[in-house]
C-alpha positions in Angstrom: -58.5 25.8 -74.9 -61.9 27.1 -75.6 -62.5 30.2 -73.7 -65.9 32.5 -72.8 -67.1 36.0 -71.9 -68.7 36.7 -69.3 -69.8 39.4 -66.8 -67.2 40.2 -64.5 -68.8 39.7 -61.1 -67.2 40.9 -57.3 -65.6 36.9 -56.7 -63.6 38.3 -60.0 -62.1 41.4 -58.5 -58.7 40.0 -56.6 -58.0 38.3 -59.8 -58.4 41.0 -62.0 -56.6 43.3 -59.9 -53.5 41.2 -59.6 -53.6 41.0 -63.5 -54.3 44.6 -63.8 -51.0 45.2 -61.6 -49.1 43.0 -63.2 -49.8 44.4 -66.5 -48.6 48.1 -65.5 -47.5 50.3 -67.4 -49.3 49.1 -69.9 -52.4 50.1 -67.7 -52.3 52.0 -64.5 -52.2 50.5 -61.0 -55.4 50.0 -59.3 -56.0 49.3 -55.2 -59.2 46.8 -54.3 -61.2 50.1 -53.3 -60.6 52.1 -57.0 -61.1 48.7 -59.2 -64.6 47.8 -57.4 -65.5 51.8 -58.3 -64.6 51.3 -61.6 -66.5 48.0 -62.2 -69.7 49.1 -60.5 -69.6 52.3 -62.7 -68.5 50.7 -65.7 -71.0 50.5 -68.8 -69.3 47.2 -69.9 -67.3 44.7 -67.5 -66.1 41.3 -68.9 -64.0 38.6 -68.0 -62.6 35.7 -70.3 -62.2 32.4 -68.7 -61.9 28.6 -69.8 -64.7 27.1 -70.4 -63.2 24.3 -68.3 -62.6 27.2 -65.6 -65.4 29.7 -66.0 -63.4 30.9 -62.2 -60.3 31.3 -63.4 -59.6 35.1 -65.1 -57.9 34.7 -68.4 -58.5 38.6 -69.1 -61.1 41.6 -68.8 -62.2 44.6 -69.9 -63.9 47.9 -69.0 -65.3 50.3 -70.5 -67.6 53.4 -69.9 -69.7 55.0 -71.8 -69.9 59.1 -72.3 -71.9 60.8 -69.3 -69.8 58.6 -66.4 -68.8 59.4 -63.1 -65.2 58.4 -64.4 -62.2 61.3 -64.2 -59.7 59.5 -66.4 -58.2 62.5 -68.5 -58.3 60.5 -71.9 -61.8 59.5 -71.1 -62.6 63.3 -70.8 -60.6 64.5 -73.3 -63.4 62.0 -75.7 -66.2 63.4 -74.0 -65.6 66.9 -74.4 -65.1 65.7 -78.2 -67.9 63.0 -78.9 -71.3 61.9 -76.9 -71.9 58.9 -78.6 -68.6 56.2 -77.6 -67.6 53.6 -76.0 -64.4 54.2 -74.2 -62.1 51.3 -73.2 -60.5 51.8 -70.2 -58.7 49.0 -69.3 -58.0 45.5 -71.1 -55.8 43.1 -69.6 -55.0 39.5 -70.6 -53.0 37.4 -68.4 -49.4 36.4 -69.9 -49.6 32.6 -70.3 -52.6 33.5 -71.9 -51.5 35.9 -74.4 -51.0 34.9 -78.1 -54.3 33.3 -78.1 -56.5 35.6 -79.3 -58.3 36.8 -75.9 -57.7 40.4 -76.6 -59.4 40.0 -79.9 -62.1 38.0 -78.1 -62.5 41.1 -75.7 -62.9 43.6 -78.1 -65.3 41.5 -80.1 -67.5 42.1 -77.0 -66.9 45.9 -76.7 -68.0 46.4 -80.1 -71.1 44.3 -79.8 -71.7 46.5 -76.6 -71.4 49.3 -78.5 -73.5 48.1 -81.7 -76.2 47.1 -78.9 -75.8 50.8 -77.3 -75.6 52.8 -80.9 -72.8 54.0 -80.5 -70.7 55.2 -83.7 -67.2 54.7 -82.3 -65.2 52.6 -79.5 -62.2 55.0 -77.8 -59.4 54.0 -75.8 -55.3 55.4 -74.8 -52.5 53.5 -75.7 -49.6 54.6 -73.7 -46.8 55.9 -75.6 -44.5 56.7 -72.3 -43.3 54.3 -71.6 -43.3 53.3 -75.2 -45.6 50.4 -76.5 -45.2 49.8 -80.5 -46.9 46.2 -79.6 -50.2 47.6 -78.6 -50.1 50.0 -80.4 -49.6 47.6 -83.3 -52.6 45.5 -82.1 -55.0 48.1 -82.1 -54.2 49.0 -85.7 -54.7 45.9 -87.0 -57.8 45.7 -85.0 -58.9 49.4 -87.2 -58.1 51.5 -84.3 -56.2 55.1 -85.3 -54.5 57.8 -83.8 -57.2 61.2 -82.9 -54.9 62.9 -80.6 -52.2 62.8 -77.8 -51.7 63.2 -74.5 -49.2 64.1 -71.6 -50.4 62.8 -68.5 -50.8 65.6 -65.5 -47.6 65.4 -63.6 -46.2 64.4 -67.3 -46.3 60.5 -65.7 -46.9 59.4 -68.8 -47.9 60.0 -72.4 -50.8 58.2 -74.6 -52.7 58.3 -78.1 -55.8 58.6 -78.2 -57.4 55.7 -80.8 -60.9 55.8 -82.4 -62.2 52.3 -84.1 -65.8 53.4 -85.8 -68.6 50.1 -85.1 -69.6 49.0 -87.7 
């Protein structure tokens, strides 16, 4: 199967919301309004589809540059330490499309966007409570290293804060 990337558009939002909420607890749950706000304020929002069916979303990524109107604790942690990054807020691949290189394809779009913005690093968080060793290993293969850890407000979870240099 051949896959293609394109900008996330408003018609994709219902599918993206479903994929996002099926991926909990790897990502935090969203409602339709919050998702629409995230996409509207994001620096980078891309979906992956098959070339045969460009309307069915197989995965997506949403990211933010510094100074975005975004209240995520992890995003604010990175923003307090750097002004030269692209923050990956969430990246999700449909269960039936996993292990086909789509995560790498979506991250390639993030690194390209970071290069175009002259950012020096791509940053993200990976939930560690509940544990997610597969996702940590995936990020390690892409060159990410842990630069911090964070317990979320209300002790509802914990995350490793990761960074990878843009080459």
